[in-house]
A tleap script that builds the chain and sets N, CA, C and O, in Angstrom:
source leaprc.protein.ff14SB
mol = sequence {
  NMET ASP LYS LEU SER HIE TRP ALA ARG LEU
  VAL ALA GLU GLU GLU ALA PHE GLN VAL LEU
  GLY LYS ALA ALA LEU ARG ALA ARG THR GLN
  ARG MET MET PRO GLY GLU ALA LEU GLU ILE
  ASP CYS ARG GLU ILE SER VAL ASP ALA ASP
  CYS TYR GLU ARG ASN LEU VAL VAL GLN MET
  TYR LEU SER ARG GLN GLU VAL LYS GLU ILE
  ALA SER ARG LEU ALA PRO ALA ALA GLY LEU
  MET LEU ASN ASP SER ASP LEU PRO ALA TYR
  PHE GLU LYS LEU ILE PRO HIE LEU LYS ASN
  TYR LEU GLY GLN ARG TYR ASP THR VAL LEU
  LEU GLU ARG ALA GLN GLU PHE ILE LEU GLU
  ARG ILE ALA CYS PRO MET GLU GLY PRO SER
  TRP ARG ALA ASP CILE
}
set mol.1.N position { -3.986 -76.767 112.402 }
set mol.1.CA position { -4.531 -76.233 111.565 }
set mol.1.C position { -3.373 -74.143 111.747 }
set mol.1.O position { -3.738 -73.138 112.358 }
set mol.2.N position { -2.299 -74.332 111.059 }
set mol.2.CA position { -1.745 -72.749 111.726 }
set mol.2.C position { -2.253 -71.035 111.687 }
set mol.2.O position { -3.249 -70.539 111.161 }
set mol.3.N position { -1.490 -70.595 112.219 }
set mol.3.CA position { -1.838 -69.117 113.096 }
set mol.3.C position { -2.775 -68.532 111.814 }
set mol.3.O position { -3.998 -68.514 111.950 }
set mol.4.N position { -2.017 -67.953 110.300 }
set mol.4.CA position { -2.442 -67.430 109.123 }
set mol.4.C position { -3.648 -68.234 108.762 }
set mol.4.O position { -4.699 -67.619 108.946 }
set mol.5.N position { -3.750 -69.217 108.386 }
set mol.5.CA position { -5.152 -69.753 108.117 }
set mol.5.C position { -6.549 -69.720 109.305 }
set mol.5.O position { -7.675 -69.358 108.967 }
set mol.6.N position { -6.226 -70.127 110.573 }
set mol.6.CA position { -7.397 -69.357 111.352 }
set mol.6.C position { -7.413 -68.192 111.021 }
set mol.6.O position { -8.611 -67.912 111.058 }
set mol.7.N position { -6.909 -67.371 110.737 }
set mol.7.CA position { -7.017 -65.978 111.248 }
set mol.7.C position { -7.762 -66.068 110.088 }
set mol.7.O position { -8.972 -65.925 110.267 }
set mol.8.N position { -7.306 -66.313 108.648 }
set mol.8.CA position { -8.232 -66.179 108.131 }
set mol.8.C position { -9.864 -66.643 107.967 }
set mol.8.O position { -10.529 -65.811 107.350 }
set mol.9.N position { -10.554 -67.764 108.397 }
set mol.9.CA position { -11.289 -68.591 109.259 }
set mol.9.C position { -12.237 -67.064 110.126 }
set mol.9.O position { -13.310 -66.541 109.825 }
set mol.10.N position { -11.095 -66.702 111.424 }
set mol.10.CA position { -11.882 -65.902 111.774 }
set mol.10.C position { -12.105 -65.010 110.951 }
set mol.10.O position { -13.294 -64.692 110.961 }
set mol.11.N position { -11.549 -64.504 110.297 }
set mol.11.CA position { -11.999 -63.213 109.833 }
set mol.11.C position { -12.989 -62.896 108.673 }
set mol.11.O position { -13.654 -61.861 108.618 }
set mol.12.N position { -13.019 -64.082 107.583 }
set mol.12.CA position { -14.422 -65.146 106.847 }
set mol.12.C position { -15.585 -65.532 107.873 }
set mol.12.O position { -16.578 -66.233 107.677 }
set mol.13.N position { -15.291 -65.063 108.681 }
set mol.13.CA position { -17.230 -65.523 109.550 }
set mol.13.C position { -17.681 -64.451 110.349 }
set mol.13.O position { -18.680 -64.436 111.068 }
set mol.14.N position { -16.228 -62.876 110.014 }
set mol.14.CA position { -16.663 -61.915 110.331 }
set mol.14.C position { -18.228 -62.105 109.524 }
set mol.14.O position { -18.647 -62.723 108.546 }
set mol.15.N position { -18.976 -60.877 110.911 }
set mol.15.CA position { -20.981 -60.532 109.856 }
set mol.15.C position { -20.269 -59.723 109.001 }
set mol.15.O position { -20.103 -60.480 108.044 }
set mol.16.N position { -19.597 -58.398 108.640 }
set mol.16.CA position { -18.942 -58.377 107.664 }
set mol.16.C position { -19.079 -58.644 105.805 }
set mol.16.O position { -19.438 -58.036 104.797 }
set mol.17.N position { -18.273 -60.566 106.408 }
set mol.17.CA position { -18.139 -61.026 105.233 }
set mol.17.C position { -20.087 -61.735 105.214 }
set mol.17.O position { -20.556 -61.265 104.177 }
set mol.18.N position { -21.031 -62.459 105.818 }
set mol.18.CA position { -21.622 -63.247 105.910 }
set mol.18.C position { -22.607 -62.563 105.485 }
set mol.18.O position { -23.521 -63.370 105.653 }
set mol.19.N position { -23.150 -61.494 104.981 }
set mol.19.CA position { -23.573 -60.853 104.678 }
set mol.19.C position { -24.010 -61.408 103.248 }
set mol.19.O position { -25.087 -61.956 103.015 }
set mol.20.N position { -22.758 -61.119 102.127 }
set mol.20.CA position { -23.034 -61.689 101.394 }
set mol.20.C position { -24.123 -63.407 101.290 }
set mol.20.O position { -25.155 -63.159 100.665 }
set mol.21.N position { -24.088 -64.322 101.565 }
set mol.21.CA position { -24.147 -65.371 101.961 }
set mol.21.C position { -25.648 -64.957 101.632 }
set mol.21.O position { -26.087 -65.213 100.511 }
set mol.22.N position { -26.821 -64.028 103.025 }
set mol.22.CA position { -27.417 -63.634 102.733 }
set mol.22.C position { -27.844 -63.021 101.658 }
set mol.22.O position { -28.896 -63.497 101.231 }
set mol.23.N position { -27.392 -62.087 101.026 }
set mol.23.CA position { -27.675 -61.008 100.127 }
set mol.23.C position { -27.845 -62.560 98.674 }
set mol.23.O position { -28.758 -62.544 97.848 }
set mol.24.N position { -27.266 -63.167 98.699 }
set mol.24.CA position { -27.109 -65.035 97.362 }
set mol.24.C position { -28.803 -64.956 97.997 }
set mol.24.O position { -29.696 -64.424 97.338 }
set mol.25.N position { -28.976 -65.413 99.005 }
set mol.25.CA position { -30.418 -66.107 99.315 }
set mol.25.C position { -31.843 -65.179 98.731 }
set mol.25.O position { -32.771 -65.535 98.005 }
set mol.26.N position { -31.578 -63.999 99.325 }
set mol.26.CA position { -32.508 -62.756 99.180 }
set mol.26.C position { -32.569 -62.872 97.303 }
set mol.26.O position { -33.664 -63.164 96.823 }
set mol.27.N position { -31.212 -62.600 96.202 }
set mol.27.CA position { -31.328 -62.287 95.231 }
set mol.27.C position { -32.052 -63.588 94.349 }
set mol.27.O position { -33.028 -63.537 93.600 }
set mol.28.N position { -31.415 -64.469 94.631 }
set mol.28.CA position { -32.883 -65.823 94.708 }
set mol.28.C position { -33.869 -66.351 95.143 }
set mol.28.O position { -34.410 -67.428 94.897 }
set mol.29.N position { -34.064 -65.638 95.735 }
set mol.29.CA position { -35.718 -66.136 96.410 }
set mol.29.C position { -36.914 -65.252 95.522 }
set mol.29.O position { -37.922 -65.517 94.867 }
set mol.30.N position { -36.293 -64.280 95.850 }
set mol.30.CA position { -36.577 -62.389 95.521 }
set mol.30.C position { -36.580 -62.544 93.722 }
set mol.30.O position { -36.898 -61.521 93.115 }
set mol.31.N position { -36.287 -63.603 93.017 }
set mol.31.CA position { -35.670 -63.642 91.343 }
set mol.31.C position { -35.537 -61.786 90.316 }
set mol.31.O position { -35.908 -61.288 89.253 }
set mol.32.N position { -34.395 -61.236 92.152 }
set mol.32.CA position { -34.109 -59.673 91.546 }
set mol.32.C position { -32.919 -60.086 90.228 }
set mol.32.O position { -32.530 -61.240 90.053 }
set mol.33.N position { -32.489 -58.967 89.431 }
set mol.33.CA position { -32.411 -59.320 87.080 }
set mol.33.C position { -31.029 -58.390 88.241 }
set mol.33.O position { -30.802 -58.026 89.395 }
set mol.34.N position { -30.396 -58.425 86.657 }
set mol.34.CA position { -29.073 -57.819 86.978 }
set mol.34.C position { -29.438 -56.518 86.965 }
set mol.34.O position { -30.338 -56.016 86.291 }
set mol.35.N position { -28.433 -55.788 88.023 }
set mol.35.CA position { -28.573 -53.587 87.780 }
set mol.35.C position { -29.388 -53.617 88.412 }
set mol.35.O position { -29.899 -52.541 88.100 }
set mol.36.N position { -30.438 -54.287 89.634 }
set mol.36.CA position { -30.623 -54.499 91.272 }
set mol.36.C position { -29.973 -54.008 92.098 }
set mol.36.O position { -29.055 -53.343 91.619 }
set mol.37.N position { -30.016 -54.021 93.270 }
set mol.37.CA position { -29.809 -53.012 94.481 }
set mol.37.C position { -30.165 -53.818 95.881 }
set mol.37.O position { -31.358 -54.047 96.081 }
set mol.38.N position { -29.124 -54.296 96.939 }
set mol.38.CA position { -30.414 -54.669 98.160 }
set mol.38.C position { -29.652 -53.638 99.227 }
set mol.38.O position { -28.741 -52.846 98.988 }
set mol.39.N position { -30.265 -53.889 100.355 }
set mol.39.CA position { -29.399 -53.599 101.326 }
set mol.39.C position { -29.269 -54.606 102.521 }
set mol.39.O position { -30.208 -55.387 102.672 }
set mol.40.N position { -28.453 -54.660 103.187 }
set mol.40.CA position { -28.556 -55.875 104.068 }
set mol.40.C position { -27.911 -56.015 105.340 }
set mol.40.O position { -27.178 -56.997 105.451 }
set mol.41.N position { -28.044 -55.105 106.508 }
set mol.41.CA position { -27.686 -54.986 107.831 }
set mol.41.C position { -26.508 -53.666 107.252 }
set mol.41.O position { -25.355 -53.738 107.677 }
set mol.42.N position { -26.795 -52.787 106.521 }
set mol.42.CA position { -26.999 -51.701 106.245 }
set mol.42.C position { -25.043 -50.977 104.982 }
set mol.42.O position { -24.183 -50.104 104.866 }
set mol.43.N position { -25.619 -52.379 104.414 }
set mol.43.CA position { -24.585 -52.775 102.946 }
set mol.43.C position { -25.044 -53.327 102.463 }
set mol.43.O position { -25.606 -54.412 102.605 }
set mol.44.N position { -24.705 -51.869 100.929 }
set mol.44.CA position { -25.274 -52.383 100.222 }
set mol.44.C position { -24.719 -53.344 99.198 }
set mol.44.O position { -23.522 -53.228 98.934 }
set mol.45.N position { -25.814 -54.801 98.239 }
set mol.45.CA position { -25.075 -55.158 97.532 }
set mol.45.C position { -26.109 -54.496 95.984 }
set mol.45.O position { -27.230 -53.992 95.910 }
set mol.46.N position { -25.057 -54.821 94.952 }
set mol.46.CA position { -25.744 -55.091 94.008 }
set mol.46.C position { -25.679 -56.492 93.384 }
set mol.46.O position { -25.491 -57.592 93.904 }
set mol.47.N position { -25.822 -56.242 92.522 }
set mol.47.CA position { -27.052 -57.485 91.957 }
set mol.47.C position { -26.332 -57.280 90.451 }
set mol.47.O position { -26.249 -56.221 89.830 }
set mol.48.N position { -25.832 -58.618 90.041 }
set mol.48.CA position { -25.636 -57.881 88.380 }
set mol.48.C position { -25.389 -60.422 88.138 }
set mol.48.O position { -25.676 -61.535 88.578 }
set mol.49.N position { -24.533 -59.459 86.913 }
set mol.49.CA position { -24.807 -61.256 86.130 }
set mol.49.C position { -22.835 -62.013 86.058 }
set mol.49.O position { -21.860 -61.272 86.184 }
set mol.50.N position { -22.784 -62.751 85.952 }
set mol.50.CA position { -21.634 -63.350 85.614 }
set mol.50.C position { -20.998 -62.889 84.067 }
set mol.50.O position { -21.735 -62.497 83.162 }
set mol.51.N position { -19.196 -63.034 83.907 }
set mol.51.CA position { -18.459 -62.023 82.746 }
set mol.51.C position { -19.207 -63.108 81.495 }
set mol.51.O position { -18.798 -62.922 80.349 }
set mol.52.N position { -20.228 -64.165 81.691 }
set mol.52.CA position { -20.123 -65.378 80.846 }
set mol.52.C position { -21.886 -64.852 80.533 }
set mol.52.O position { -22.116 -65.440 79.476 }
set mol.53.N position { -22.739 -64.342 80.776 }
set mol.53.CA position { -24.688 -64.001 81.683 }
set mol.53.C position { -25.008 -64.868 81.853 }
set mol.53.O position { -26.189 -64.778 81.515 }
set mol.54.N position { -24.758 -66.401 82.369 }
set mol.54.CA position { -25.032 -67.200 82.585 }
set mol.54.C position { -25.280 -67.473 84.593 }
set mol.54.O position { -26.152 -68.194 85.080 }
set mol.55.N position { -24.433 -66.813 85.239 }
set mol.55.CA position { -24.792 -66.718 86.598 }
set mol.55.C position { -25.467 -65.329 87.524 }
set mol.55.O position { -24.746 -64.347 87.706 }
set mol.56.N position { -26.685 -65.357 87.991 }
set mol.56.CA position { -26.848 -63.887 88.550 }
set mol.56.C position { -25.087 -63.765 90.495 }
set mol.56.O position { -24.609 -64.586 91.277 }
set mol.57.N position { -24.906 -62.136 90.215 }
set mol.57.CA position { -24.761 -62.651 91.536 }
set mol.57.C position { -24.235 -61.315 91.961 }
set mol.57.O position { -23.939 -60.173 91.610 }
set mol.58.N position { -24.321 -62.364 93.148 }
set mol.58.CA position { -23.960 -60.603 94.321 }
set mol.58.C position { -22.978 -59.561 94.539 }
set mol.58.O position { -22.153 -60.046 93.764 }
set mol.59.N position { -22.321 -58.371 95.032 }
set mol.59.CA position { -21.678 -57.527 94.714 }
set mol.59.C position { -21.349 -57.116 96.105 }
set mol.59.O position { -22.280 -56.891 96.879 }
set mol.60.N position { -20.164 -57.001 96.483 }
set mol.60.CA position { -20.196 -55.799 98.357 }
set mol.60.C position { -18.912 -55.626 98.563 }
set mol.60.O position { -18.263 -56.507 99.128 }
set mol.61.N position { -18.476 -54.742 98.240 }
set mol.61.CA position { -17.244 -53.709 98.269 }
set mol.61.C position { -17.330 -53.591 100.422 }
set mol.61.O position { -18.254 -53.579 101.235 }
set mol.62.N position { -15.611 -53.521 100.525 }
set mol.62.CA position { -15.597 -53.305 101.859 }
set mol.62.C position { -14.215 -52.611 101.205 }
set mol.62.O position { -13.823 -52.833 100.059 }
set mol.63.N position { -13.529 -51.682 102.218 }
set mol.63.CA position { -12.196 -50.789 102.039 }
set mol.63.C position { -11.566 -51.517 102.961 }
set mol.63.O position { -11.755 -51.900 104.116 }
set mol.64.N position { -10.437 -51.631 101.778 }
set mol.64.CA position { -8.828 -52.373 102.969 }
set mol.64.C position { -8.879 -52.022 104.363 }
set mol.64.O position { -7.920 -52.510 104.961 }
set mol.65.N position { -9.717 -51.294 105.163 }
set mol.65.CA position { -8.916 -50.256 106.150 }
set mol.65.C position { -10.240 -50.994 106.677 }
set mol.65.O position { -9.865 -51.466 107.750 }
set mol.66.N position { -11.608 -51.356 106.502 }
set mol.66.CA position { -12.491 -52.007 106.983 }
set mol.66.C position { -12.007 -53.222 107.378 }
set mol.66.O position { -12.263 -53.708 108.480 }
set mol.67.N position { -11.082 -53.930 106.256 }
set mol.67.CA position { -10.632 -55.090 106.501 }
set mol.67.C position { -10.283 -55.380 107.365 }
set mol.67.O position { -10.638 -56.153 108.256 }
set mol.68.N position { -8.684 -54.087 106.982 }
set mol.68.CA position { -7.209 -54.245 108.164 }
set mol.68.C position { -8.112 -53.977 109.527 }
set mol.68.O position { -7.383 -54.364 110.440 }
set mol.69.N position { -9.182 -53.565 110.017 }
set mol.69.CA position { -9.675 -53.367 110.910 }
set mol.69.C position { -9.957 -54.569 112.137 }
set mol.69.O position { -9.655 -54.782 113.311 }
set mol.70.N position { -10.895 -55.309 110.810 }
set mol.70.CA position { -11.333 -56.263 111.351 }
set mol.70.C position { -10.052 -57.624 111.976 }
set mol.70.O position { -10.010 -58.396 112.934 }
set mol.71.N position { -9.052 -57.270 110.641 }
set mol.71.CA position { -8.140 -58.038 111.404 }
set mol.71.C position { -7.280 -58.329 111.976 }
set mol.71.O position { -6.659 -59.378 112.149 }
set mol.72.N position { -7.141 -56.308 112.662 }
set mol.72.CA position { -5.949 -55.833 113.842 }
set mol.72.C position { -7.084 -56.816 115.070 }
set mol.72.O position { -6.296 -57.658 115.499 }
set mol.73.N position { -7.889 -56.969 115.482 }
set mol.73.CA position { -8.895 -56.915 116.262 }
set mol.73.C position { -9.324 -58.642 116.742 }
set mol.73.O position { -9.790 -59.081 117.793 }
set mol.74.N position { -8.869 -59.421 115.272 }
set mol.74.CA position { -9.056 -60.445 115.379 }
set mol.74.C position { -8.081 -61.779 115.531 }
set mol.74.O position { -8.146 -63.006 115.606 }
set mol.75.N position { -6.921 -60.438 115.523 }
set mol.75.CA position { -5.562 -61.114 115.430 }
set mol.75.C position { -5.128 -62.210 116.357 }
set mol.75.O position { -4.641 -63.289 116.020 }
set mol.76.N position { -5.374 -61.780 117.584 }
set mol.76.CA position { -5.130 -61.863 118.947 }
set mol.76.C position { -5.908 -63.891 119.165 }
set mol.76.O position { -5.417 -65.017 119.245 }
set mol.77.N position { -6.979 -63.424 119.170 }
set mol.77.CA position { -8.451 -64.933 119.320 }
set mol.77.C position { -7.156 -65.724 118.793 }
set mol.77.O position { -6.431 -66.431 119.491 }
set mol.78.N position { -6.960 -65.371 116.937 }
set mol.78.CA position { -5.570 -65.984 116.134 }
set mol.78.C position { -3.718 -66.630 117.181 }
set mol.78.O position { -2.857 -67.508 117.135 }
set mol.79.N position { -3.967 -65.865 117.666 }
set mol.79.CA position { -2.591 -66.708 118.457 }
set mol.79.C position { -1.854 -65.054 118.019 }
set mol.79.O position { -1.195 -64.547 118.927 }
set mol.80.N position { -1.942 -64.392 116.923 }
set mol.80.CA position { -0.845 -63.055 116.705 }
set mol.80.C position { -1.200 -62.172 117.705 }
set mol.80.O position { -2.339 -61.869 118.061 }
set mol.81.N position { -0.402 -61.878 118.027 }
set mol.81.CA position { -0.501 -60.287 119.303 }
set mol.81.C position { 0.950 -59.478 118.711 }
set mol.81.O position { 2.092 -59.463 119.170 }
set mol.82.N position { 0.400 -58.883 117.590 }
set mol.82.CA position { 1.176 -58.245 117.038 }
set mol.82.C position { 1.122 -56.633 117.290 }
set mol.82.O position { 0.219 -56.171 117.987 }
set mol.83.N position { 2.116 -55.787 116.702 }
set mol.83.CA position { 1.911 -54.558 116.747 }
set mol.83.C position { 2.015 -53.538 115.780 }
set mol.83.O position { 2.803 -53.835 114.882 }
set mol.84.N position { 1.326 -52.112 115.634 }
set mol.84.CA position { 1.110 -51.496 115.037 }
set mol.84.C position { 1.981 -51.706 113.886 }
set mol.84.O position { 1.300 -51.695 112.861 }
set mol.85.N position { 3.358 -51.915 113.629 }
set mol.85.CA position { 4.502 -51.864 112.376 }
set mol.85.C position { 4.619 -52.657 111.663 }
set mol.85.O position { 4.999 -52.731 110.494 }
set mol.86.N position { 3.988 -53.861 112.985 }
set mol.86.CA position { 3.367 -55.401 111.665 }
set mol.86.C position { 3.084 -55.804 111.421 }
set mol.86.O position { 3.529 -56.867 110.988 }
set mol.87.N position { 1.106 -55.103 111.414 }
set mol.87.CA position { 0.199 -55.952 110.659 }
set mol.87.C position { -0.012 -55.415 109.737 }
set mol.87.O position { -1.042 -55.740 109.148 }
set mol.88.N position { 1.184 -53.905 108.916 }
set mol.88.CA position { 0.965 -53.859 106.845 }
set mol.88.C position { 1.738 -55.567 106.398 }
set mol.88.O position { 1.606 -55.980 105.246 }
set mol.89.N position { 2.229 -56.100 107.074 }
set mol.89.CA position { 3.269 -57.151 106.805 }
set mol.89.C position { 2.869 -58.894 106.629 }
set mol.89.O position { 3.337 -59.822 105.970 }
set mol.90.N position { 1.725 -58.730 107.626 }
set mol.90.CA position { 1.086 -60.115 108.178 }
set mol.90.C position { -0.432 -60.258 107.906 }
set mol.90.O position { -1.130 -61.229 108.199 }
set mol.91.N position { -1.031 -58.477 106.949 }
set mol.91.CA position { -2.557 -58.339 106.551 }
set mol.91.C position { -2.007 -58.835 105.217 }
set mol.91.O position { -2.385 -59.912 104.756 }
set mol.92.N position { -1.009 -57.965 104.514 }
set mol.92.CA position { -0.547 -59.279 103.167 }
set mol.92.C position { -0.460 -60.554 102.910 }
set mol.92.O position { -0.841 -61.110 101.880 }
set mol.93.N position { 0.319 -61.309 104.354 }
set mol.93.CA position { 0.228 -62.623 103.975 }
set mol.93.C position { -0.941 -63.398 103.992 }
set mol.93.O position { -1.209 -64.418 103.358 }
set mol.94.N position { -1.967 -62.407 105.273 }
set mol.94.CA position { -3.584 -62.657 105.020 }
set mol.94.C position { -4.047 -62.824 104.347 }
set mol.94.O position { -4.743 -63.838 104.289 }
set mol.95.N position { -3.962 -61.792 103.215 }
set mol.95.CA position { -5.479 -61.830 101.953 }
set mol.95.C position { -5.097 -62.871 101.572 }
set mol.95.O position { -5.522 -63.736 102.337 }
set mol.96.N position { -4.056 -63.607 100.180 }
set mol.96.CA position { -4.015 -65.686 100.664 }
set mol.96.C position { -4.144 -66.772 100.660 }
set mol.96.O position { -3.900 -67.750 99.954 }
set mol.97.N position { -4.997 -66.266 102.444 }
set mol.97.CA position { -5.402 -67.766 103.118 }
set mol.97.C position { -7.358 -67.235 103.757 }
set mol.97.O position { -8.201 -67.794 104.459 }
set mol.98.N position { -7.274 -65.635 102.849 }
set mol.98.CA position { -8.140 -65.267 103.465 }
set mol.98.C position { -8.823 -65.545 101.755 }
set mol.98.O position { -9.544 -66.505 101.484 }
set mol.99.N position { -8.385 -64.441 100.723 }
set mol.99.CA position { -9.059 -66.114 99.399 }
set mol.99.C position { -9.551 -66.892 99.988 }
set mol.99.O position { -10.673 -66.819 100.489 }
set mol.100.N position { -8.148 -68.562 100.078 }
set mol.100.CA position { -8.534 -68.960 100.384 }
set mol.100.C position { -9.680 -69.765 100.756 }
set mol.100.O position { -10.627 -70.217 100.114 }
set mol.101.N position { -9.383 -69.810 101.784 }
set mol.101.CA position { -10.804 -69.880 102.809 }
set mol.101.C position { -12.017 -69.192 102.460 }
set mol.101.O position { -12.799 -69.282 103.407 }
set mol.102.N position { -12.686 -68.301 101.142 }
set mol.102.CA position { -13.977 -67.682 101.527 }
set mol.102.C position { -14.002 -68.707 100.034 }
set mol.102.O position { -14.854 -69.579 100.200 }
set mol.103.N position { -13.507 -68.801 99.037 }
set mol.103.CA position { -13.559 -70.038 98.412 }
set mol.103.C position { -14.081 -70.881 98.405 }
set mol.103.O position { -15.211 -71.244 98.079 }
set mol.104.N position { -12.966 -71.408 98.917 }
set mol.104.CA position { -13.842 -73.215 99.595 }
set mol.104.C position { -15.123 -73.175 100.380 }
set mol.104.O position { -16.016 -73.941 100.018 }
set mol.105.N position { -15.421 -72.032 101.861 }
set mol.105.CA position { -16.250 -72.483 102.567 }
set mol.105.C position { -16.979 -72.411 101.772 }
set mol.105.O position { -17.537 -73.322 101.159 }
set mol.106.N position { -17.148 -70.549 101.595 }
set mol.106.CA position { -18.525 -69.578 101.499 }
set mol.106.C position { -18.870 -69.546 99.864 }
set mol.106.O position { -19.855 -68.961 99.413 }
set mol.107.N position { -17.855 -70.303 99.014 }
set mol.107.CA position { -17.694 -70.146 97.707 }
set mol.107.C position { -18.182 -68.480 96.893 }
set mol.107.O position { -18.936 -67.978 96.059 }
set mol.108.N position { -17.230 -68.215 97.765 }
set mol.108.CA position { -16.814 -66.152 97.758 }
set mol.108.C position { -15.943 -66.184 96.540 }
set mol.108.O position { -15.620 -67.313 96.171 }
set mol.109.N position { -15.541 -65.267 95.909 }
set mol.109.CA position { -14.393 -65.214 95.279 }
set mol.109.C position { -13.777 -63.154 95.887 }
set mol.109.O position { -14.286 -62.159 95.370 }
set mol.110.N position { -13.184 -63.115 96.482 }
set mol.110.CA position { -12.606 -61.973 96.725 }
set mol.110.C position { -11.416 -60.961 96.248 }
set mol.110.O position { -10.274 -61.040 96.699 }
set mol.111.N position { -11.786 -60.101 95.378 }
set mol.111.CA position { -10.902 -59.374 94.979 }
set mol.111.C position { -10.311 -57.843 94.688 }
set mol.111.O position { -11.110 -56.918 94.830 }
set mol.112.N position { -9.112 -57.574 94.336 }
set mol.112.CA position { -8.664 -56.425 94.929 }
set mol.112.C position { -8.121 -55.778 94.303 }
set mol.112.O position { -7.367 -55.933 93.343 }
set mol.113.N position { -8.771 -54.371 95.241 }
set mol.113.CA position { -8.601 -53.355 93.897 }
set mol.113.C position { -7.624 -52.740 94.612 }
set mol.113.O position { -6.890 -53.348 95.391 }
set mol.114.N position { -7.545 -51.136 94.320 }
set mol.114.CA position { -6.489 -50.803 94.975 }
set mol.114.C position { -6.454 -50.151 96.840 }
set mol.114.O position { -5.507 -50.326 97.607 }
set mol.115.N position { -7.894 -49.333 97.211 }
set mol.115.CA position { -7.963 -49.330 98.357 }
set mol.115.C position { -9.460 -50.321 98.432 }
set mol.115.O position { -10.035 -50.112 99.500 }
set mol.116.N position { -10.033 -51.113 97.736 }
set mol.116.CA position { -11.007 -51.630 98.884 }
set mol.116.C position { -10.846 -53.072 98.004 }
set mol.116.O position { -10.283 -53.107 96.910 }
set mol.117.N position { -11.452 -54.283 98.688 }
set mol.117.CA position { -11.493 -55.879 97.969 }
set mol.117.C position { -13.305 -55.539 97.446 }
set mol.117.O position { -14.071 -54.682 97.886 }
set mol.118.N position { -13.570 -56.750 96.202 }
set mol.118.CA position { -15.128 -56.575 96.338 }
set mol.118.C position { -14.820 -58.144 96.933 }
set mol.118.O position { -13.709 -58.667 97.020 }
set mol.119.N position { -16.348 -58.838 97.379 }
set mol.119.CA position { -16.456 -59.371 96.774 }
set mol.119.C position { -17.673 -60.834 96.335 }
set mol.119.O position { -18.032 -61.618 97.214 }
set mol.120.N position { -17.788 -60.865 95.983 }
set mol.120.CA position { -18.765 -61.378 94.305 }
set mol.120.C position { -19.388 -63.105 94.626 }
set mol.120.O position { -18.229 -63.520 94.671 }
set mol.121.N position { -19.743 -63.651 94.732 }
set mol.121.CA position { -20.515 -64.407 94.908 }
set mol.121.C position { -21.892 -65.317 93.957 }
set mol.121.O position { -22.753 -64.505 93.619 }
set mol.122.N position { -22.130 -66.374 93.626 }
set mol.122.CA position { -23.210 -66.690 92.488 }
set mol.122.C position { -24.496 -66.371 93.926 }
set mol.122.O position { -24.284 -66.868 95.032 }
set mol.123.N position { -25.440 -65.721 93.727 }
set mol.123.CA position { -27.097 -66.295 94.162 }
set mol.123.C position { -27.845 -67.693 92.946 }
set mol.123.O position { -28.495 -68.678 93.298 }
set mol.124.N position { -27.498 -67.341 91.687 }
set mol.124.CA position { -28.207 -68.652 90.157 }
set mol.124.C position { -27.850 -68.650 89.382 }
set mol.124.O position { -27.184 -67.848 88.729 }
set mol.125.N position { -28.243 -69.659 89.238 }
set mol.125.CA position { -27.468 -69.579 87.498 }
set mol.125.C position { -29.151 -68.982 86.812 }
set mol.125.O position { -30.270 -69.163 87.293 }
set mol.126.N position { -28.708 -68.171 85.424 }
set mol.126.CA position { -29.813 -67.445 84.814 }
set mol.126.C position { -29.792 -68.163 84.112 }
set mol.126.O position { -28.789 -68.750 83.706 }
set mol.127.N position { -31.477 -68.394 83.597 }
set mol.127.CA position { -31.554 -69.100 82.684 }
set mol.127.C position { -31.684 -68.384 81.009 }
set mol.127.O position { -32.848 -68.082 80.742 }
set mol.128.N position { -31.100 -68.212 80.364 }
set mol.128.CA position { -31.530 -67.138 79.323 }
set mol.128.C position { -32.511 -65.942 79.940 }
set mol.128.O position { -33.025 -66.131 81.042 }
set mol.129.N position { -32.822 -64.422 79.041 }
set mol.129.CA position { -32.962 -62.964 79.347 }
set mol.129.C position { -33.871 -63.785 79.857 }
set mol.129.O position { -33.216 -64.437 80.669 }
set mol.130.N position { -35.630 -64.398 79.917 }
set mol.130.CA position { -36.807 -64.855 80.231 }
set mol.130.C position { -36.858 -65.176 81.363 }
set mol.130.O position { -37.993 -65.040 81.821 }
set mol.131.N position { -36.125 -65.557 82.064 }
set mol.131.CA position { -35.111 -66.491 83.179 }
set mol.131.C position { -37.090 -66.351 84.631 }
set mol.131.O position { -37.644 -67.078 85.455 }
set mol.132.N position { -37.292 -64.984 84.041 }
set mol.132.CA position { -37.328 -64.635 85.211 }
set mol.132.C position { -39.267 -64.182 84.939 }
set mol.132.O position { -40.008 -63.749 85.821 }
set mol.133.N position { -39.725 -64.509 83.222 }
set mol.133.CA position { -40.852 -63.866 83.417 }
set mol.133.C position { -42.384 -65.427 83.574 }
set mol.133.O position { -43.590 -65.517 83.343 }
set mol.134.N position { -41.185 -66.388 84.132 }
set mol.134.CA position { -42.823 -67.146 85.134 }
set mol.134.C position { -43.330 -66.640 86.433 }
set mol.134.O position { -44.130 -67.443 86.913 }
set mol.135.N position { -43.189 -65.842 86.994 }
set mol.135.CA position { -43.140 -64.739 88.186 }
set mol.135.C position { -44.826 -64.670 88.043 }
set mol.135.O position { -45.477 -63.918 88.769 }
savepdb mol mol.pdb
quit
């Protein structure tokens, strides 16, 4: 495994990224509805429907700065000794590897915005508007 892929794995296995798995399980077992929210490990998670309204998804926002701090802290464990001037360029190289690893390993989509990342994961399929009626 190359150093960037190893670094991406370490970052993806960080607790901040693992919260979404717990949220998906809770949303599924509590049969939550789009528009609801939950909090896990002091992180707010929103529950929504996917664009086709076929799946219930959980979403979480992480700032670029927070992800950059996590990546910076874990770089030496991946064999990368980066100084402050190297970090921005390597961070940009890390993102595609991180997206790939999160998608393959955790079925999590990582979307980029200007100063934040959105992590999204399917919690469960929705069986139409009355899918919760049997509770």
